[in-house]
N, C-alpha and C positions, 0 to 999 in steps of 0.2 A: 455597465459591467462587462459587456462583450468586448469592449476595447481593452480590457485588462486580461483577457485570455492569453496565456502563453502557449501557443501551438507548437508542438514538438515534431509532429509528423502529420501529413495530410495527403490522402490520395482518394481515388474514387470509391474505395471500399472501407477505409479506416481513417480515424482521426484521433490523435493523442494529445493530451493536455497536461501541463504541469499544474496540478491542483494545489492551490494554497491551503494551508492548514485552516480548519474552521469551516470549509465548504462541504456540503453534502454532495455525494456523487449522484444519488437518486433520492426522490422525494420520500419523506417519512411523515410521522404524525405531528411534527413540529409545524408543518405548513411552510417552512422556509423554502425559497426557490433553490432547487439543486443545480449543480453544475451541468447536468444533462440538458436542462431547459435553456441555459445560456448557450450551450453548444448548438442546440437546434436553431436558436435564433440567429447565431452567427452564420450557420449554413444557409438559412433562409435568406438572410440579407446579402451574403456574398454572392450567392448563385441565383438570386432573384427568383426563388422557388415559390410558386403559388401553393396555397393549401398547407396541409400538415407535412412536416419533414420527418422521415424515418431516422431514428437513432437507437441503436441497440446497446444496452448496458451489458458489457462482457464481464466485468469484474468490478470490485469496489475497494475503496480505501476507507478506513474509519475516519470519522469527521475530523479529529485532531491531527491526522496524518497528512503529510504533503507528498507531492511527487507524481510520477507517471500514472495517468489513467488513460486507457484506450477504449474507444467506442467504435461500434460498427455502423457504417453508413448504408449497408445493404443487408438484406436478410441472409443472403449467401455467406457474406463475411461473418455475420453473427453466428450462424450455425457452425461454420468451420473454426472460428476462433474459440467458441465454447468447447469444441472437441479438442483443440490444441491444449487449452487449459486443463480439461478433464484428463487428458492423456499425459499431462506433465511435460509437454513439449514447448512450454514457454519458460525461459530462464529468467527468474526474477532476482534482482539484487536490491537490497535495502541498506541504508545507512542508519545507524542508531547511536545516539549519545547516551551513555549510561553513567551512573554515579559511582559505580564500584568496578574496579579492574577485574576482569574475569580470570579465573584460575581453573584450568589452564587458559592460556591466551587465545587458543583456537580449539575447535572441537565440533563434534556432532551431537545434537540433542534429539532424543526420541522420547516423546511423552504421549499421553492419551488425553485429549481435550474434550471436556463436557461443557456445554453452554447453558446458562440459566437465562432464557429469553426474557423472562419477566423483569429480571434485574439487569439485563444486558451486561452480564459478566461471565467470563470463562474461567475454568479451573483446569490446571495441568496435573495429571495423575501419572504415577510411575507405571501403572498397569490398569486395565479396565477391571471392573468388579461387577458382581450381581446388582449392586446398587446403582451403578453407572454403566448400564449396558449400551447406552447410546454414545459413549466416549469414542472419539475418532483418533486414529493414530496420526501424530504430527511429527514431522522430521524437518530439521534445518541444520545448516552448517554456519558457524560464525568464526570471524577472524578479527583480532584486535589490530587496527591499522594506525592508531595514533592516540596519544594521551597528552593532555595539557591540564595540569592541576588535577582536580577531581572529575574532569570530563574525559571520558574514554570513548573513542569512536570505534564502533564495530561495523564490519561489513557482514551482512546476514543474507544467506541464500536459502530461502524456504523451499523445500521440495513439495510440500503440500500447502493447501490454502484454507486452513481452519480459522474459525472466528477468533480474532484477537491473538492469533498464534504466536507471532513474534513477541508481542507484549507480555503474554503470560509465560511463555517458555523462558525468556530472559529473566523475568521476575523470579521464577522458580529457581533459577540458577543463582539468585542473589544479586542480579544486575538489572534492577528496574530502570526503565527509560526515564530520562529527565522530564519532569512535568506530569508523569503518568501516575497520579495519586490513586487511581483505581487499582493499580497493580503495584503499590508499595513505595513509590517515590515519595519523599518527605514533603514536597511543596509543589503547588501548581505553577505553571507558567502564566504570566500576566495575561496573555492572549488566549489562554485555555488550550494551546497547542501542546503536543508532545514532540520530543526530538526523535521522531521516526520519519524517514523520508524514503519514498519509493524511487530509488536512484535510476534503475534501468530495467528495460524489458528487451529480450531478444528472442526471435522466433523466425520461422519460415513463413513468408506472407501467404495467407490462405488462398489467394487467387493467383497472384503473380508468381508464386513459388520461388521468390527471391529472399535472401537473408535480410532481416530487418533488425536494426539495433536502435533503440530509442533511449536517450539519457536526459534526465531532468536536472537543471541547475539546482544547487542548494538554496534554501530560503535566504534572503538577505536579512540576517538576524544575528545578533551579537555572538551567541554561542556557536552557531553554525559557521560564522565568519572566522572563528579560530582555526577551522579546518579547511578553509577554502582552497589552500594550496596542496592538500593531500590528494593523491591520485589512487 
């Protein structure tokens, strides 16, 4: 499986992978081997490292989502990247294919998201209430960048990183992501993916202090290929 890793960026402190849909980023109760373990093995093999390899999980993508995932190779990088994410100093861009054309075709969404951990489902509210005091504010910008038939490609820039944020906010707007039956789309994708892709991350390197831009190619899949020439 390590041979199949698409490495997007690698230095002494960070490594970024183009995660295929269906892979876990970090282990869970399914017992399936996560991406983090394959990356550890890659580092161990490439650099002939004895013993355990350190790899810090900085952020996650939902299992059915594809695209850029970045890991820390040092504790210093992990701490500093965690702070960059917490301080919203990482610019995140996603591409999503939805089944309904948004109206308006671009805009800003603000909701309050509450997560039901037992059911692994989130809900977007117009405002927090006494019943949902744990709801967290969620902000994103979206832009329609292409339409082919009933497939509408959105560029999404989340300002926050709430659970299932893009999925639930777009669904609340009436634009469920293709394949995402959990949030209202009519049918599943055959491979259990959803058409949400972490397209790029940009930030100032936590150690080198240089600008970093990491972009992930779209999955080689029929619907995504309709938009392969869209910039």
